[in-house]
Each structure stands twice: as C-alpha cells, then as structure tokens.
N, C-alpha and C positions, 0 to 999 in steps of 0.2 A: 476161408471160413471153416472148412472141415478140420483143418489142423488145429484151429482154436478150440473147436468143440471137443476134439479128442483130448487136448491138453487139459481142458477143464473137467471133463467127466471121468477121464481115466488116470488122472494124476494121482500121486501118492496121497493116501489119506492118513498114514501113520509113518513115523520115522523108520527107515529101513534098519535092519539089525546091524549092518555095516557101519552105521553112523555112531554106534556106541563101542567104546574100547573096553577091553577086559582089564579090570583093575585088581591088583593083589588084594585078596580078602573080600572082594565083591564080585567074584566070577559068576555067581548065579543071579545077579541083579539084571532086571529087564525093564523096558519101558512099560509103564502101567502098573508097576508094583511087583516086588519080589517076594511077597509073603512075609510072615513074621520071622524074626531072628531069635533063636533060642538064647535065653539069658545066660550069663556066666553062673557057675555053681556058687551059691552064697556060702560065706564062711561065718555064719552066725550060730550061737549056741542054741540048743534045743530048748523051747519054752518050758518053764516050770509051772506046776500047779499053783493057782491062786485061789484062796478060799472064796466062797460065795458070800452073799450079804447076810447080815445078822438077823436073827428071827424077829426082833421088835419092829422091823420095817416091812414085814410081809403083808400087812393088812392096811386097808384104807377105810376110814369110817364111811358109812352110807351117807348119801346126800339127804338133805332135809326135804320135807314135803313142800315147803315154799320154793326151794330151788327147782324141784321137779315140776311144779305148776308154772313157774315163770318161764322155764325152758319150753314147756308145752305151748304156752301162749305166744312166745316168740316164734316158735315153729309154725303155728297156724297163721300168724300175721304175715309171714313170708310167702304164703301160698294164696294166690289170687282167687282160687276156687274153694277155699276152706272157710267155713263160718267159724267165728270165734267162740260160739256157744259151748261146744264140748270142752274146749281148753279152759274157758273161764268158769263155767257153771258145773262141770263134771265133778263128782264127789270121789276123791281118792279113797279107796277101801283097803289097799294093800300095796306094800313096796318091798321088793326082794332084791338084795344085792348079789351080784355075781362079779367077783374080782378075777379078771382074766390076765394071765401072764403073756407077754409078747417078748420072745427072744429074737434078737437081731444080730447077725454077723455081717460085718463089712470088711472086705479085703481090698485094699488100695494097691493097684498094680500099675506097672509101667511096661508098655510094649514098644518095640522099635521095628520099623520096616524101612526098606530102601527101594528106590526106583530111579532109573535114568529119566532125566527131564531136561528141558531147555528153555531158554529165553532169548530175545533179540540181543545180538552182540553189539554193545555200544562202548567197547573199550575196557571191559572189566578185566581184572587180572586173570591170566591163564597159568595154571600151576600143575597141570597133569604131568606125572612122572618126575617132578622135581624131587620128590621123595615118596615113599610108600604112604598111602593114606592111613589115618588111624582107624582102628576097628570100630564098628558101629556102636558097641557098648563102651568104648573108650572116649567117645566124644562127649564133652561136658554139655549138659542142658540146664536150663533154669531150675532152681529149687522149687518143687511144687508145694502147694498147700494140701496137706493130707486130707483125703476123703472128698476132694473137689475135682470133678472132671476137667481136664485141660488138654491142650495139644500144642506142640511146637514143631516147626519145620526148619531144618538146618541144612545148609549146603556143606557137603562133606569136603573137607580140605584136600587139596592135591588130586582132584578128579576133574577139574575144569579144562576143557579144550574148545577150540573154535572149529565149526564145521559149516560147509555150505548148506543153506536152507534147503530142506528136502521137499518143501511144498512148491516153491517157485524156481527150484533148481539154480539158486544163486542170482536170479534176475531182479529180485526185489518187488516184482509186480506179477500179477496173474491175470489171464484173460477174463474179461467180464462175463458173468453167467447170463445176464439179461440180454445182451446183444451178441453173444457168442464171439466177442472180440472184434466186431466190425465197427463199433462206435456209434451205430445208428440202428433204429428200429422202424418197422413198417408203420406208416402213418395210419392211425386207427380211424381217422375221419374219412379219408378217401380210399382206404384199403390199399394204398401203394400206387394208385393210378395217377395221382397228381391233380385230379379234377374232382369237383363236387358239383353235380347238377349242371354239367357243361361249362362250369367256370373253374378257374384255377383254384386249387385248394388253398385257402388262406392259412390253414393250420401248419402246413409244411412248405408253403410258398411254391407249390407245384413240384417239389422234389420227390414226393411219394414216401419220403422217410424223414424222421426226426432224430436229432441227436439223443443218444441214450442218457437219460437222467441219472442212471445208476453209476456211470463212469464218466459223466460230463463229456461224452463224445470221444474219449481217448481210447476206448476199446480194451482197456485194462485198468485194474485197480491195485492199490498197494497191497502187498501180501500181508494177510492178517497174522501169519505165523511169525515172520521176522520183522514185521512193521516197516517193511521197505529197506531194511539194513542188509539184506542178502545173505547174512551170516548169522549163525546161532551159537550162543555159548552153551555147550553141552556139559552136564555135570550130574553127579549122584546126589539125590535129595534124601535126607534122613527125616522120617516122621516119627516123633516121640509122642505117645498118647498115654495120659494118666486117666485111669478109670476106677471109679468107686463101685465095686461089685457088692451088692447088698441082697441078703435073703432074710426073710422073716419066718418065724414059726409062732403061731398063736395057739395057746392051749384052749381047746373047746370046753366050755363050761355048761353046755346044754341049756343056755338061757332062752334060746329061741331067736336071738338076734343073729343075722347072717354075719359071719366072721369078716367078710370082705368090707363091711361097713367100718371096720376099725382101722383100715389102712390110712385114713386121712385125719385121725385123731391122735392125740398124745396121752400119755399116762404118767404116773409117778415113777421116776427112774430109781430102781432099787440097786442096780449094780452096773458098773462100767469098768472095763478092762481094755486098755489100749497099749499095744507094744508091737515089736516087729512081727512076732508070731504068737498068737494067743494059745493058751491051753484050755481045753473044754471046761466049762463051768463044773465045779464040784461042790458038794455040800449044800446044794439048794434043795428045799423041801419038796418041790414038785419033780418027780422022776421024769415026767415027759419033757420038761425043760432041759434037764441034764442029757437025756437021750438025744434031743434035737441038737443040742450044742455039740455033742460028740459027732453026730452025723454031718452037720454042716461044716465043722472045722476040718474034718477029714476030706470032705468033698471039695472044699475050696483049695486045699493044699494040692490035691491031685489035679484038679481042673486048671488052676492058674499057674502053678509052678513050671509047667512044661512049656508054656508059650509066652510067659511074661515074668517080670521080676516083681515079687511081692515086696512092697515097701513098708506097709503097716497094716495091722489088723485091729479091729475094734469090735468088742462084743458088749451088748447091753441087755438088761432085762427091765422091762417096764411093767407096772401093774396098772391095768386099764380098768377103771370102774364102770360097771354096767348095772343099771337099776331097772328092773322090770316093774312098771307101775300099772296096777289094776284100778280102774275107775268105773263109775256108773254114770250114765246120762240117759235121761228119758226112760228109765226103768231097765236099761240093758247094760251089760257089763262089757267093757272094752279094755285093751291094754296098749301101752306104748313103752318105748325104751328111752332112757337117758344114758348117754355113754361118753366116755372120754373126759379129759380135763376141760374141754370146750363145751360140755353139756349139750352135745348134739342129740337130736331127737329122731327116732324112727317110729312112724305110725302108719303102717301100710293100709290099715282098715279104719281110717278116720271116718267117723259116722255122719259127718255133715259136709258133704261136698256138692258142688254143682258143676254143670257143663258150661264152659265159657266159649263163646264164638267170637273170633276177631273178624270184624267187618272190613 
C-alpha cells in the first residue's frame, strides 16, 4: 500500500527534459512554450504618402428636431424607471452640433511560437531525424482573413518520435488515488468492523471493506496521459496566431459628452487606407488627427515589428455626429445628447425617474 501511495503522490507531474530531443533550429524549444519567434526581415518597399479626404466631405448636416425627439422617446421607453413625460412633452429650445473625428489604426499581425508536446501513440508516422525540420517561419499556414483574429496549430514535420509515457512509466495504468492501489475502501457503514449493531454488516457482507467504485476494484486506472497505450508520440507544435491590434483617437470637441460613449457607435467614414504598411495621414484639416496618426503609426511599427510579422495595416477616419439638445420641462431646463449614426441618447440627469423594487 505504501508503494502505491508513493507512486501516486510522488510520480512525475510534467515530462522530464530528457524526454525531448534537441532539433536543429529548435534548440530553445521547451515543454509549455518557447516564447515568440522573431519574424524574418520583410523585403517590402517603404510606404508612400497618401492624400487625405477632400474638403466637401468634412461636415455632416445636423439632425432634425423630429429625429432628436424620436431618439429621446425611444431612450425613455427602454428605461423601466423613466417616465415618458419629459421625452414626449419637453419643449426643445436649442440644438448644437459637434462633429467629432475618430481616427483608428489597425495593424494585423502574425506571431509564431513553438513548444514540445505529446499525444498517445497509436501508430502515427515517426519522422524525427529523417531530415532537418523546416524553420518555424517556413512552414505554410492557412491564408488568414485580414483584420480578423484567428489561430492555427501545426505539427512541425520531422520532429516526431516515440517515448515511454512519463506518467505511468510505460505501464499504461496508474494506481488509483481513491483506494491507494488496494482496490477496496473501508466500509463507511460499519467503519471496517464487519458488524452493525451486533449483526453482520449487509453493506459489505461482513468484509469490512467495499470494492473501490473509482477503479472497479482493480486498484489501478488507465493512464490519462497515454490513454493506456504506454507510449507517447512526442513532437514540436507550432502555434500561429493572427491578431488585429486596434487603437482609436477621438478628437475632443468639448460638447460635454463623455468620449468613452462613442466607442460603441459608428460615424460617417471620410477616409480609408489599407496596405501592407500605411503612411500617416497628411492633408487633413484637423491637426490633432494628423498628429495622432503620426504617433500611432510609429508606435505600432516599433511595438509589433519586433515580435510579430505585420501583414496589413488599415487607417480610417470617421466623423461622428453629436447633437447637444436643450429642452424645458415643467419650467426647468435640461439637456441630453444624440450621437452616432445609431442616434444613441445620453441623458444622465433625466428629470422624471422613480425607484423600482423587484419583489
């Protein structure tokens, strides 16, 4: 019993280093991940300047009073504690438009990492040392959809070998944890005495022990690592990840609306430029947008080119409409905002609310 306990509690919990071979080009690869792999130096031309949008598209007409009121009524109707009175009966006294620019830069990258891994050996091909394995950036992967996150895992050719399972030491089975390898457990009804109230215990038939339900009385279970096969196919796994890295810059227009509200709405697209590497926007009328573009483009190149391969960049400029609406209700003045192409409403100080209690 003692040897079974020792085998279960002190057995290997991770593959030993000796289980993995050193492969040409993959000497630093370890079990559990070997970190990122620097990409090859690209041989693409330096991006050239692209003009910004033309002036006639810089402004969006203000929304009408009917649109502002309908949006406000819809907003109030979606709030269980809001009376419809202010939205329906309030008198709009002033509407002020704030057209806000949002610059967005997206950098679509590919990263590759390798690690030693294993699976039960069921007769798969073994090809280690048949020839040198291809480099991690030479292995073809599926063609990704640009600007959509994705991942693919690939078994590196010519790295597969067969090893004895490190968990069960090639036995295919491991001692049962529940019964410590004995196949039986103390009867909980008679506490191992075999008797209950001077009568023979019917639960264990007087044995004082019952067969372990966890291992069906065998004292061992099939090894979960090798699935009872006793051997493992050991190989290097390549993980390819495609990530769309996106950053926004919103020009503050001092409308009073919190800028984080704009993250979930869309605007009118004024400008779109997509290529391998974009050049910062030039010729745009708002200097803050051009300065943000210069900063973000430089930042993305420095940040992502060291650890990943840049496949495509995209920069866009949207004009997001914001309308500040002033209205009166019951002799007092209030404001709300209508913003985005979706006509979302923000009214933090709605004048007719109640407290609802869910019973």
